C-alpha positions in Angstrom: 0.0 0.0 0.0 2.7 2.4 1.0 4.8 1.8 -2.0 2.0 2.5 -4.4 1.1 5.8 -2.7 4.6 7.1 -2.3 6.1 6.3 -5.7 5.4 8.6 -8.6 6.3 6.2 -11.3 6.1 2.4 -11.7 9.9 2.2 -11.9 10.3 4.1 -8.6 7.6 1.9 -7.0 9.3 -1.3 -8.0 12.7 0.0 -6.7 11.2 1.0 -3.4 9.3 -2.3 -3.0 12.5 -4.3 -3.8 14.5 -2.2 -1.3 12.0 -2.6 1.5 11.7 -6.3 0.8 15.5 -6.8 0.9 15.9 -4.8 4.1 13.2 -6.8 5.8 14.8 -10.1 4.8 18.3 -8.9 5.7 19.5 -9.3 2.1 22.2 -6.9 1.0 20.9 -4.5 -1.7 22.9 -4.8 -5.0 24.8 -1.7 -5.9 23.6 -2.0 -9.5 20.0 -2.4 -10.3 18.7 -5.4 -12.1 17.7 -4.7 -15.7 14.0 -4.7 -16.1 13.7 -5.6 -19.8 15.8 -7.2 -22.4 15.7 -4.0 -24.3 18.2 -2.4 -22.0 20.3 -5.5 -21.5 23.9 -4.8 -21.3 23.6 -1.0 -20.8 26.1 0.1 -18.2 27.1 -3.5 -17.6 30.4 -5.1 -18.5 30.0 -8.4 -20.5 31.6 -10.3 -17.6 28.7 -9.4 -15.4 26.3 -11.6 -17.2 28.0 -13.8 -19.7 28.3 -16.9 -17.7 27.3 -20.5 -17.5 24.3 -20.9 -15.1 25.2 -22.5 -11.8 23.0 -24.5 -9.5 20.6 -22.4 -7.5 21.7 -21.9 -3.9 19.7 -23.1 -1.0 18.3 -19.6 -0.5 17.8 -18.8 -4.2 14.6 -18.4 -6.1 13.4 -21.7 -7.7 12.5 -20.9 -11.3 9.4 -23.1 -11.5 8.0 -22.0 -8.2 8.2 -18.3 -9.2 6.8 -18.9 -12.7 3.9 -21.0 -11.3 3.2 -18.1 -8.9 3.1 -15.7 -11.8 0.6 -17.9 -13.6 -1.7 -18.1 -10.5 -1.4 -14.3 -9.9 -2.4 -13.5 -13.5 -5.5 -15.7 -13.1 -6.4 -14.0 -9.9 -5.9 -10.5 -11.4 -8.2 -11.3 -14.3 -10.9 -12.5 -11.9 -10.6 -9.4 -9.7 -10.6 -7.0 -12.7 -13.7 -8.8 -14.2 -15.5 -8.4 -10.8 -14.7 -4.7 -10.7 -15.9 -4.1 -14.3 -19.1 -6.1 -13.7 -19.9 -4.1 -10.6 -19.2 -0.7 -12.4 -21.4 -1.8 -15.3 -24.2 -3.1 -13.2 -24.4 0.1 -11.2 -24.0 2.3 -14.2 -21.3 4.4 -12.5 -20.4 6.4 -15.6 -22.8 8.7 -17.3 -23.0 9.3 -21.0 -20.2 11.9 -21.0 -17.8 9.5 -19.3 -18.9 6.3 -20.9 -16.6 6.6 -23.9 -13.6 6.9 -21.6 -14.7 3.9 -19.5 -15.3 1.8 -22.7 -11.7 2.6 -23.8 -10.3 1.5 -20.5 -12.3 -1.8 -20.6 -10.9 -2.4 -24.1 -7.4 -1.8 -22.8 -8.0 -4.2 -19.9 -8.9 -6.9 -22.5 -5.9 -6.2 -24.7 -3.2 -5.0 -22.3 -4.1 -7.2 -19.3 -6.0 -10.3 -20.2 -4.6 -11.0 -23.6 -1.0 -10.2 -22.7 -1.4 -12.3 -19.6 -2.7 -15.2 -21.6 0.2 -14.8 -24.0 2.7 -15.1 -21.1 1.0 -18.1 -19.7 0.8 -19.9 -23.1 4.5 -19.1 -23.8 5.4 -20.6 -20.3 3.5 -23.8 -21.2 5.3 -24.0 -24.5 8.8 -23.5 -23.1 8.4 -25.8 -20.2 6.2 -28.5 -21.8 6.9 -28.7 -25.6 9.7 -26.3 -26.4 10.8 -25.8 -30.0 14.4 -26.1 -31.2 16.8 -23.5 -29.7 17.3 -21.8 -33.1 13.6 -20.9 -33.1 14.1 -18.7 -30.0 17.4 -17.1 -30.8 16.1 -14.3 -33.0 13.7 -13.2 -30.2 16.7 -12.3 -27.9 18.6 -9.1 -27.7 22.1 -9.4 -29.4 23.9 -9.6 -26.0 21.7 -12.3 -24.7 21.8 -14.2 -28.0 25.6 -14.1 -27.8 25.4 -15.4 -24.2 23.2 -18.3 -25.2 25.3 -19.2 -28.2 28.4 -19.3 -26.0 27.0 -22.2 -24.0 28.3 -25.7 -24.9 25.2 -27.8 -25.4 21.5 -27.5 -26.5 20.0 -28.2 -23.1 22.1 -25.5 -21.4 21.1 -23.1 -24.1 17.4 -23.9 -23.8 17.5 -23.6 -20.0 18.9 -20.1 -20.3 16.4 -19.1 -23.0 13.6 -20.2 -20.7 14.9 -17.8 -18.0 15.4 -14.9 -20.3 12.1 -15.3 -22.1 10.0 -15.9 -19.0 11.5 -12.9 -17.3 10.7 -10.7 -20.3 7.2 -12.1 -20.8 5.9 -12.1 -17.3 7.6 -8.8 -16.4 6.0 -7.2 -19.5 2.6 -8.6 -18.5 2.6 -7.3 -14.9 3.9 -3.9 -16.0 1.1 -3.6 -18.6 -1.5 -4.8 -16.1 -0.3 -2.2 -13.5 -0.6 0.6 -16.1 -4.1 -0.2 -17.2 -5.3 -0.8 -13.7 -3.9 2.6 -12.7 -5.8 4.2 -15.5 -9.1 2.7 -14.3 -8.3 3.6 -10.6 -7.5 7.1 -11.7 -10.8 7.5 -13.6 -12.7 6.6 -10.4 -10.6 8.8 -8.1 -10.8 11.8 -10.4 -14.6 11.7 -11.0 -15.8 15.3 -10.7 -17.5 16.1 -7.4 -20.7 17.2 -9.2 -20.9 13.8 -10.8 -20.2 12.0 -7.5 -23.0 13.9 -5.8 -25.5 12.4 -8.3 -24.6 8.8 -7.5 -27.0 6.7 -5.5 -26.0 4.9 -2.3 -25.4 1.6 -4.2 -23.4 3.4 -6.9 -21.2 5.1 -4.3 -20.6 1.8 -2.5 -19.7 0.0 -5.7 -17.2 2.7 -6.6 -15.6 2.7 -3.1 -15.5 -1.1 -3.1 -13.7 -1.1 -6.5 -10.8 1.1 -5.3 -9.3 -1.4 -2.8 -9.5 -4.2 -5.3 -7.7 -2.1 -7.9 -5.0 -1.1 -5.3 -4.5 -4.8 -4.5 -3.9 -5.5 -8.2 -1.3 -2.7 -8.3 0.5 -4.0 -5.2 0.5 -7.6 -6.4 1.9 -6.5 -9.8 4.7 -4.6 -8.1 5.5 -7.5 -5.8 5.7 -9.9 -8.8 7.9 -7.5 -10.8 10.2 -7.2 -7.7 10.4 -11.0 -7.5 11.2 -11.2 -11.2 13.9 -8.5 -10.9 15.4 -10.4 -8.0 15.3 -13.7 -10.0 16.9 -12.0 -13.0 19.7 -10.6 -10.7 20.2 -14.1 -9.4 20.5 -15.9 -12.7 22.6 -13.2 -14.4 25.1 -13.1 -11.6 25.1 -16.6 -10.1 
């Protein structure tokens, strides 16, 4: 809750949440921040920092499958929670004619930028961990630095395992960041409703709107938590 309210941007919120989480667990905070997307891979980082052969995960490290399974479960919960909020707002007809176009646009974005992108991440996870294609199929999806890293490994299984990590970080991180953004849009629309419009709401409408805000804030917080975990995981497998 505090992280969402204090941070002005999603990047700042994620950094704050990761810092607080590390401080509580007694983990030393890395001097260099983990890269958040493959697009900025290698920027400000020497090749030796992340060109390596993956080692076994330590006893206190993040287990890949557990984290990714948690991401799948969270995406499913988020979709259910968003759907419940939208159903309530539609049922109570919270938005009048002047505001309905804006609400319709946000619901469209929730479909494309939350549900569809979440489904894509889940389906890609199932592919990579259940019926992966040849390594060559995935190489062109990687940034040049990561592709070089993968190609430097000695055997196909090691290459595939690294591809799984790189691609799952990118896919799930992108999904939670997109969901956070569109959820923030809907939450902002509710919070910024003009006072004259709020004064016209019935008791049931006011209650529906107030009940929606905590649900949307929970989604925001859970997205930030998952992105922080993914960042920590990326730091682990790039520097293990």
